[in-house]
N, C-alpha and C positions, 0 to 999 in steps of 0.2 A: 894413586888409587887409595892409599891409606887415609889421607885427609878427607877424601870424598866419602869413604865409608864412615869415618868418624863424625862427619857433619850430619849424616843422615841416620846414624845408628839408633838414636832415641826415637826419631820419627818413625823408622822402620818397625821397631818393636811395638810402638803404640798403634801404628797402622795395622800391623798384623793381628795384634791382640784384639783391638776393637772391631776390626773387620770380621774376625772369627765370631766374636760374641754377637755382633749385629747380624751376621749371616744365620747363625743358629736361631736367634730369637725371631728374626724375620721369617725364616722358613717355618718354624713352629706356628707363628701367628697366621701365616698364609694357609697352612693346613687347617688350623682350627676355623678360620674365617670361611674357607671354602666348604667345610663340612656343615658348619652352622647355617650358612646361606642356603645350601641345598636342603637341609631339614626345614628351614623357614619357608622356602618356596613350596615344599611339599605340603607342609601344614596349611599354608594359605590356600593352595589348590583344593585340598580335601575339605577344608572348612567352607570355602566358597561354594564348592559343589554341593555340600550338605545343606547350606543355608538357603540356596535358591528355592528348593521345594518348601522350606519353612516360610519364606516370604510369600510364596504363591498361596500356601494354605491360609496364612494370616490375612492376605488380601481377600480371599473368598469369605473367611469368617467375618471380617469387618464389613464386607458388602452386605451380608445377610443380617448380621447381629447389630450393626450400628447404622450404616448409611440408609438402608431401606426403612427400618423402623423409625429412625430419627426424622427422616423426611416426611413419613406419613403422620407422625405426631405433630410436626411443625405445621403441616397443612391443617390438621384437625384443630390445633390451637390458634390458627389465624395469623401466625407469624411468618408463613411462607405461602405465596400464591400457589394455587392448584396447578397451573401449567408448569411452573418451575419445579414443584414437588414431583409431578409425574416424570419430568425429564430426569431429575436426579435418580429416581427409582429405576428407570429404564437403563440409565448409564451404569448404575451399580450392578444390575443383573447381567448386563453384557460383560462388564469387567470380571465378575465372579465366574461366569461360564468360560471366559477366555483363560483365566488363570487356572481353573480346574483342569481344562484340557491340556494346558502346558504342563501341569504337575503330573498328570497321568502319563504323558509322553516322556517326561524326563525321569521321573522317579517311580513309575508304576511297577517296574520289574523288581524294585527293592522294597515294595510295600505289601501289606497284607491284602491279597485279592478279595477276601471276604469283606474287608472294611471298605475297599473301593466300590464293590458292587452295592453294598448297603448305602454308601454315600450317594451313588448315582440314583438309587431308588428314592432316597429322601429328597434329593434335589429335584427330581421329577415331580414328586408329590408337592413340594413347596412351590414349584413353578406354577402349578394350577392355582394355588392361593394367591400368588403374585399376579397372575392374570386377572383374578377377581379384584385384587387391590387396584390394578390399573384401570379396570372397568369402572370401579366406584369413583376414582378420580376423574375419569373422562366424563362420567355422567354427573359429576358434582354432588354425589350423595355423601356430603360431609357428615350428616347426622349419623349415618350407619358406619362411617369410616372408623371412628374410635372403637366401637364395639367389635368390629371385625378384626382390627389390629390386635386388641387385647385378648379376645376370646378365641380367635381362629388362627391368625397368622403367627402370633408370638409363641403359642404352644408347639407349632410345627417347626419354627425356626430353631427353638432351643435344642432339639436332638441334633440338628445339623451342626450347630456351633459346638455341641459337646463332642460329636464324632470328629469334627475338624480339629478340636483341641487335642484329641487322642492321636490323630495323625501327626500333628505338629510335635507332640511330645515324643513320638516314635522317631521322627526325623532328627530332633534335637538330641535324643539318646544316642543315635547312631553317630552323629557328629561328635558328641562328647567322647565316645569310645575311640574314635579315630584320633582325636586330640590327645587322649590319655596315652595311646600307643606311641604317638610321636613324642610326647613329653618324656616317656621312659627312654626312648632312643636318644633324645637330646641329652638326658641326664648321663647316659653311658658315654656319649661323645664328650661331654664336659669333663668327666672324670679322666678319660684318656688324655684330653688336652692338658689338664692340670698336671698330670704326671709327666707329660713331655716337656711342659714349661719348667717344672721343677728340675728336671734333668738338665735342661739347657742352662738354667740359672746356676746350678752347681758347677757346670763346666766353665761358665763365664767367671764365677768367683775364683776358681782355681787359677785360671789364666790371669786374672787381674792381680791376684796375690803375687804371682811370679814376676809380673812386670813392675809392680810397685816396689818390690824388694830390690829389683835391679836399678830403679831410678832413685831410690832414697838416698844413696850415697852422694850422687851428683847434686841433689837438692840441698842436702846439709851443707855442702861446700859453698853453694850459692847464697844461703841464708846469711852466712858470716859476712859476705860482701855487701849484701843489701841492707843489713842492720844500720850501718853507718849513715847511709843516705836516708833511711827511714827516720832516724832519730835526729838528723841534722836539719839545716835549713834547706830551702829549695834550690840553693846554688850548688849543693853537693851532688856529685855524679857517681854512679856505680862504676867500679872498675871492671872493665870487660877484658877477659883473656880467652883465647881460643876462638874456634869458629863453629862450635856445635850449637844445638838448640838452646842450651843454657846461656851461651854468649848472646844469642839472639834475644833471649828473654831479658838480659841486662840492658841491651841496647833499647829494647822497647820500654823498659822501666825509665830509662833516661828521657825517652820521648814523652812518656806519661808525665814526668815532672815538668817538662817544657809546656805540655798542654795545661797542667794545673796552674802554672804561672800565667798562661794566657787566660785561664778561667777567672783568676783573681782580677786580672785587668778588666775582663768583661763585667765582673761584679761591680768594679769601681765605676764603669760606664753606666751600669744599671742604676747605681745609686745616684749618679748625676741626672739620669732620666727621671728618677723619683723626685729629685729636688726640683726639676723643671715642672713636674706635675704639681708638686706642692706650691710652686711659685705662680703657676698660671691657672690653677683650679678655681672655678667660680663658686667655691664653698669654703667655709671655714674648716680647716683640718688641724686638729690638735691631738698630739700624742703625749701621754703621761706615763711614767713608770709606776710600779706598784706602790711607791711611797708618795705618789702625788706630784712629783716634780715634772715640770713641763720639758719635753724633749723636742717637740716639733710645734711650731706655731707659724702657719704659712702666711704669705703676704696678704692673701684675701682677708684673713682674720685680722691682720694688723691694720689694713686699710679700713675695714668695717668698724672695728672697735677702738682704733686709735692707740693700741699698745704696740711697742716695738719688741723685737726679740730679746733685747737686753732687759726689758721690763719683766719678762715672764720665763725665758729659757733658764732652766736650772732652779727655778724658785718653786716652792710648794704653794698650793692654794690656787684659786681661780678668781682673780679680781673682776672678771667679766660676768660672773654669775651673781644673780640677785640673792643675797643672804636670806631674806625672808622667804623667798620661794623655795630655796634649798631646805631651810628649816621646816617649812610646812610639809614638803614632800617627805622628809625624813620622819617627821612626826606621824604622818598618815601611814607610812610603811611600818613604823614601829607598832602602831595600834593594830595593823592588819596581821603582822607576823608574830607579834608577841615578844620581840626582842628589840633591845634598844639600839638605835642606829645614830651615830654621831660622826660629824665631819663629812666633808665632800667625798673624799676617796672611799670611805666606808659605804657611803650612799651609792657611789658609782659601782663599787664592787657588788653590792647587793642587787642593783638593777640588772647587772650583766651576768650574774652567776648562772642563770638558766638560758642564756642566749642574748642576742642583740636586743637592745631596748630602743624603741622609737617613741618619742613624745615631744610636745612643745615645751620650749624653754624661753625665758626672757633674759637676753643678754644685755648687760649694762655697759655702754661704751665709756671711754675715759672721760668724755665731756658730759656724761650724765644721760645721754640718749638711751631710751629703752627700745631694743630691737627684738621683735618676735622671731624666734628661730625654730625650725624643725630639726631636732638633733637625733642622730643615730649613734648610740653608744655600744661598743663591743670590746671584748677582751682580746688582747694580743698574746698568743701562746708560742712557746718555743717548740723545737722539734719533739721534745719529750712530753708535750702537752701541758707543761707548767706555765701559768700566767706570768708574763714579763712586763705587761703594761696595759694601757687602755687607749683606744682610738675613738675620737669624737669627730663626726662629720656633720656639720650643721648648715642648713640653707636658710636664707633670709626669707621670711614670710610676709614682709611688709606689703609686697605687691598683692599677694593672695588675700591678706586682710583687707586691702582696699577693694579687691574684687568682691569679698564677702559683704562689705558695706554697700557696694553697688547692688548685690543680690538682695540685700534687705530693702533697699529702695525699690527694687523691682517687685519684691513681695508686697510692699506697701501699695504699689500701683495695682498689683493684682487684687489686693483686698478692696481697693477703691473701685476696681472694675466689678468685683462681686457685689459691692454695695450698689453700683450703678445698675447691675442686673436686678437686684432686689427692687430698686426704685422702678425699673422698667416693668417688672411683674406687678408691682403695686399699681402703676398707672394702667397696665393692661387689664388687671382685675377690675379696676374702676370702669374702664371703657367697655368691658364685656358684661359686667354685672349690671351696669346702669340700664342698657336697653333690655336686658333680661328681666330686670325689675319691672319695667313697663309691661313686658309681655305677660309675665306671671300675674302682675297686679291687675291689669285689665281683664285677664282671663278669670281671676277670682271675683272681680267686681261684676262681670257679666254673669258668672255662675250664681251670684246671689239673687238674681231675678228668678223668682219661682215660676213665672209665666212662660219660661222658655220650654221649647219642645224637647222631648227625649233625645232627638237627633242632635239638637244644639248642645244639650248637656254632654252627650257622648263626645262630640267634637271638642268641646271645651276641656273635657277630661283628658283627651288625647294631647291637646296643647299643653295642659298642665304637666302631664306625664313626660312629654318630650322636654319641656323646660326644666323639670326637676332632674332629668338625666343629664342635660347640658350643664346644669348647675353642679351636679356631682363631679363631672369631668373637670370643670373649672376648679372646684374645691380640691381635687386630687393634685392638680398642678400647684395650687397655692400651698397645700400641705407639704408638698415636696420642697417648695421654696422655704417654707418656715423651718422644715427639718434641716435643710442645708445651712440656713443662717443661724440655727440654734434658737429661733424665736418661738418654738412650740413649747407650751407649758402645760403641766398637769393641773386639772381642776378636779380635786378629789371630793368625794362625798359618799354618804351611805346609800346603797341601792339594793333592791331585791335581786339576789343572784339567780334564783330559779326563774323569775319572770324574764330576766335578760336572756338566759339560755333558751327558754321555751320560745321567746320572741324571735331570736335570730334563727331558730329552727323552723318556726312557722313561716318565716319569710321565704323559705326554700321549698315548702311542702308542695305547692302547686307544680313548680317546675320539676321536682323530684317525681311526683306522681305521674306527670306527663311522660316521663322516661321509664316508668315502672321501677323506680329505685326505692329501696327501703331506707328510710331516714330514721336513725336511732339517736336517742339521748340517753347516755349512761352516766349517772351521777353516783359517785362512790358514797358509801355510808359516812355520816359525819360531816358532809358538806354544809357549810353554814347557810342559813336563810338570807342573811344580809352581809354584805362585804363593804369595806371602806376603800374606795379607789376612784379612778377616772372611768365612770361607766361608759361615756360616749366613745372614748378611745378603745376600750376593751370591746365594745360592741362592733366598732369599725373593723377591728382585726378579725373577730369571729365571723362577721358577715362576709368579709372578703375570702377567708379560708374556706368557709362552707360553700360560698358561691362558686369558687373555683372547683371544689370537689364535685359539686353537682354538675357543673358545666362540662367537665372532662370525663366524667364517669358515665358509661353507657349501660352497664348492667351491674347488679349486685347491691351493695349497701354503701351508705355514707354515714359515719358515726361521729358524734361529738361526745367525748369523755371528759368529765370534770372530777378532779380529785383535790383533796385538801389535807395538808399536814404541816404542822409547825409554823403556822402563819403564812404559808405559801399555797396558792391555788395553781394547779396544773391543768391545762386545757390541751386536749389532743383531738385533731380532726383527721380521721382516717377514711380512706376510700378503697374500693376494689377496682379502680380505674386502670388505664393502660400503663401507668408508671411513668417515670421521668428518666431520660437517658443521663448518664454520668456527665457528659459534656454540657448538658443543659443545667444540671444541678449546680455546677460550679459558677454559673452566671445568672441563675434564676432570680436572685435577690437584687440584681443591678437594676437601676432605673431604666425604664423604657425597653427592657429586654423581654422578648417573647419567644417561647420555645418554637423551634422550626419544624418539629416532627408531629405537629398536631394542627389540623385545619382550623380548629376553633381558637387557636392561640392569637389570631390576628384581631379578635374582638377586644375592645377596651384600649386603654392607654399604655399598658405595660408597667404601670406604677404601683399596682395593688400590693404585690408582695414586698416591693422595696419600702413602701410606706408602712406596711404592717410590721416588717422587721424593725424599722426605725421607731415606731410607736411602742413596740415591745421593749426595745432598748430604753426608751424614755421612761417606761413604767418599771424598769429594773429587772428585765428578764432577757432571755435569749431565744430567738425563734430558730428551731432546728428542723431538719428535714431528713426523713429516711424514705427512700423509694428504690424500686427495682422494676425494670421493664417486665410487664406482664403480671406483676404482683401488687400493684397499687402504690399508694403514697401515704405518708403519715407526717403531718406537721404538728409540732408540740412546742409549748413554751410554759414556763413557770414564773409567776409574779408574786411579789410580797404584798398580799392583800389581807390585812387584819379583819377580824369580824367587826361588823358595823351595827349601829342602832337602826331600828326601823325608820325609814325616811318619811317626811311629811309629803303626802301625795294630794294633788289637786284633782277635783272632780271634773270630768269632761262633760259639760252640759249642752254641747251642740253649738250651732252657729248663732252668733249675736245678731239680733234683728232690731234692737233699739234699747233705750234706757228704761229702767223700771220707773213706774209712776212716782212722782215726788222728787226726782233727781233734778239738780240744777242744770241749766244749759251752759256748759262750759265753752269758753272761747279758746281757740287754738290757732297758732301761727305756723304755717308750713313754709319752709325756706328751702328752695332748690332751684338751681340754675337751669335744669332741664324742664321744659314746659310739660312734657308727657309725664314725668315723674311727679311734678308738682300737681298737675291736674288729677292724676290717679289718686293721690293721697287726699286731696281736697274733696273729690267726689265720694270717696269711701267714708270720710268723716262726716260729710254733709248728709249721707244716707242714714246716719244715726242721729240727725237733728242737732249736731254740734254747730256752733257759729265758727266759721273758718275764714281766715284771711291768709293771703299768700304773698310771698316776697321772692324775687329772682336772685338776690345776692345779699351779702352781709350788710352792706350799707342800708339797703331798703329794709332789711330785717330789724336793724337797730331803731330805725325811724318808726316803723309800725309797732314795734314793741313799746316804745315810749308813748305812742298815741293810744293804743288799745289795751295795754297791760294784759296780755293773754294769760290764761291759766297754765297752758302747756305749749312749748315751742318744739317743733320738729325741725332740727337744724342740720342741713347738709354741711359737709366739712370742706369740700373742694368747690370753690365758686370764684368767678372773676371779681375784680375790684376789691372784695374783702372776703376772706375765707371764714368758715365757721369758727375756727379757733380765735381769730381776731374779734369776731362779733361777740362771742361769749365773754371775752375779756372786757369789752366795753359795757356789756349788760351787767356783769357782776360788779364792775367798778361803780357804775351809777347806782346800783342797789346799795352799796356801802356808803357812798357819798350822800345820797338823799334819804337813806333809812327806809328804803322800799322793801316790801315783803319779797320773799324768795320766789322766783319763777322757775318752775320745772322746765329743764331743757334737755331733750334727748338728741344725741348725735346720730345722724343717719349718713351712712356712706357705703358705697360699693367696694371701697378699698379696705378690705378686712385683713389684708396680709400683715400690716404693721400696726393694727389697732388692738389695744387691750383696755379693759375697763379701768384699771388703776391709773393709767396715763390720762384717760379722758376725765376721770374724776378730779385728778390734780389740775386739769385745765378748767374745771368749772362745770362740766356736764354731769347730769344726774344718772344717765344710763346711755346705752348704745343699742341701736337697731341696725343690723346689717341688711343691705339690699342684695338680692330680693328677699322680702320678708313675707311671712304668712300673716293673714289678718288676725289669727288668734294671738300671735305675739304682740301685735299692735294693741289689741284690746286689753291684754293682760297688763301691759305697761300703763295704760290709761286707768285701769281699775286700781292698780297698786299705788300710783302717784296721786290721783285725784280722789280716790275713795268712792268712785262711782260704781253703781250696780247695773247690770245689763239684763235685758230680757233675751231669752234664747228661743229658737224655733222649737216648737213641740215635737217630740220624737214621733216619727211615723210608726204605724202599727208594727209591733214586734213580729219578726219572722217566726214561723213555727219552729218548734224544736226539731232536731234531726229525725227523731223517731216518728213524730207526727208527719213530717214532710215525707219521710220514707213511705209511710202508709198511703199518703195521697198520690205519690209518684207511681206506686205499684198499680194504681188503677189505670194508668196509661199503657199504651202498647209498648212491647219490648223494643221494637225498632226505633220508636220515638225516644225512649230512654237511652238507647245506645248512641243515637245522634247527639243528644244533650250531653251525655258523659264525655264524648269525644270533644265537643266544643269547649267544655269546661277544662278538660285536661290540657288542651293547647292554649287556653286563655283567650279564646275568641268569644268575647262577651256579646258582640253584635249578633253572631250566629245563634248564641244561646237565647238572646232576647227574641229573635225571630221565631225560634221554636216555642218560646213561651207564648208569643202572640197567636200561635196556631191553636192554643187551648181556649181562645176567646175569653169569656167572662168567668171561667171556672175559678174557684178560690185559690187553687194551687198556682194559677198563672200569676196572680198578683204577688203571691209569696215569692215566686221565682224572680219577678221583676225587682222586688225589694232587695233580695240577696245579690242579684247581678249588679244593680246600680250602686250598691255599697261595696262591691268587689269582695263579697264574702264567699269566695269560690270554694274554700275548704268546707264550710258548712254545707254548701250545696252538694259537694262531692260526697260528704258523709251521708247525706240523705239518699243519694243515688246508690250508695253501697250498702245502705241499711237493709 
């Protein structure tokens, strides 16, 4: 019995002591937990019961104060359909009544009866106004809706929401009082619990002191036995005497030593595994100590670089690194950090001091091969965090570099494909513009016949208008191609700034007036009269932005604001239109993108804003957009436009009808492979009494030039057998060889995508005329090159001034004037001409016809409004 008690004496003491401590602490903890849980459940029940009426009252308040008024204002603002708004209002009323009844049933006994009665009265009063609101929505009286909501409904709802807020505050105050009471009780419980825990801890400390004093003697005796094993090698064993727990502890210590011996063996196996990893890894693994000596150099690195372990292990330095690359990197880091870096190991230490470093290196093999490598450098640290070496893992990038070379080849092919696309667009522009040249040219030629009836002239005008629209669409696509290929260039010059701004605004006045929009031009003080820049591109941007603003705005104003400061002109186009959604704003400037939330967005090519932004970029600015749904849009850009000198302007003297008396009869050669284009130009020139000969290709052109020696040659560029470029080379060559006088040659082509005057002049041409052309351009070139003067058609009788016209129109009936104004506003010139014909031979009738045939609709509108 004695040995048995001896064996379990220490265990019994420990068990009894710790059991007592655990029992005390567990009991105290259970008591505290049960008390706190009960208080918590009680607080939650009270708080939940108090908050249910609060949520009910807030639901009633939100229904009256937010949902009903917000739905009514959305319907009035046009952002919510009337049936949907009516449905929302009815649902809000039903929910408010349901929640109010639930509140009275649940919390009415604890609330102020006077406040409940007052609330019932106010809700009954408001319900009559809500019945009126629903009636307005059902009848569609949106014009009266806003006034009713602001003047009648809102003042009645405000007392309801105020009273509800008071009821909510009362419920929240009651809930807060309950919570405060429970908090005080919880505080008392915590104080009692802490006192109990402190008492238990004191008992546990006393019991622990008694047990530790009893065991200390046995532990001191065992320490003397363990010290020898602890300070010796692992073969030492602790001497074990007796059969108590301390003897068991000695035996377990011996077992621990055995396990430690096994652990060391496992570490040896792990090292063998690491060696296997180093041997078979498909990456160069190099380990160096802090002095730069190589400690690991795996077989992959040896095979890749040709160095053996004997060549590098234990040696400082890195023969596989390119010294020039190392020096250049060290120099760059020295300049960046301001401290001098020398040597490989110092460079590696600097690169890894903030963490792993990943970069490309060039390794030099033993045979001189240069191998591109992606190297990861990191610091090896001991258990105490101190660096003990550096690890480098490098992968061969030769295959990746080869892939990059393949990608560059693919990029070159993509660029070739882009050039092919440009060539395709060039050919397509030629194919599209060539027949369009014939259409517009013959229409202009037919329109020169003064004997044609007004109906014929109107139809020819429609053909010309449609052709010009088609030409503008083609030019949009060509402009996009030029922008993408970088072939668009600025053509700067001095221009009248105010004339440009007023001109682009005048182009939109009729359309704006037809929609009853106010069109404003706001020019800040100090805006220069003349600017130096690309007038045509600036006009294109402003016309597009103003056109879009007028197209999408249904009411309000469209404004063009111009400001100037420090050599930069800022232009802003603002409107009061529907605004642009955020998802559309992110893509609005992309090519061919059209907003999906507007029915008029499908008109056009979707290129206008993309081209405008590209033109603004080309001119040195940035096109920005601000817009919000329901608040309109604002496009703005700033350009560097210095002040310019007044430009030389040509006088517009009307249509050419022939040469002035005494002018010589010039000979001209027309070269074009298309019979319709050739015939058009021949007939137009012959109508002015020029002597004209024609050729179908470059071969025939050179022959006819040698035979007739024309004064001016109109040379197409793309022709079979011999192009215009080849023909001009032959002509210029013969002029030099034979000492012949210079012949003016103008290049004509529909392929304007890749044509510029500098290239053509270097080829020998004197100027360029793009197809389709206007006859005014043709005659201006003839006048400038041959020095000829033309006769112009005498101007028809001047239309009366707006004031005089207004006085004449007031003599007609009000109904007739209203019909004429409507026709002018919608641009129906035929209907307006029919109304003018109703006046017979009255003087005002002829004045109206002159204004309508000249499309001076704004002057006519001013007369009607005068």
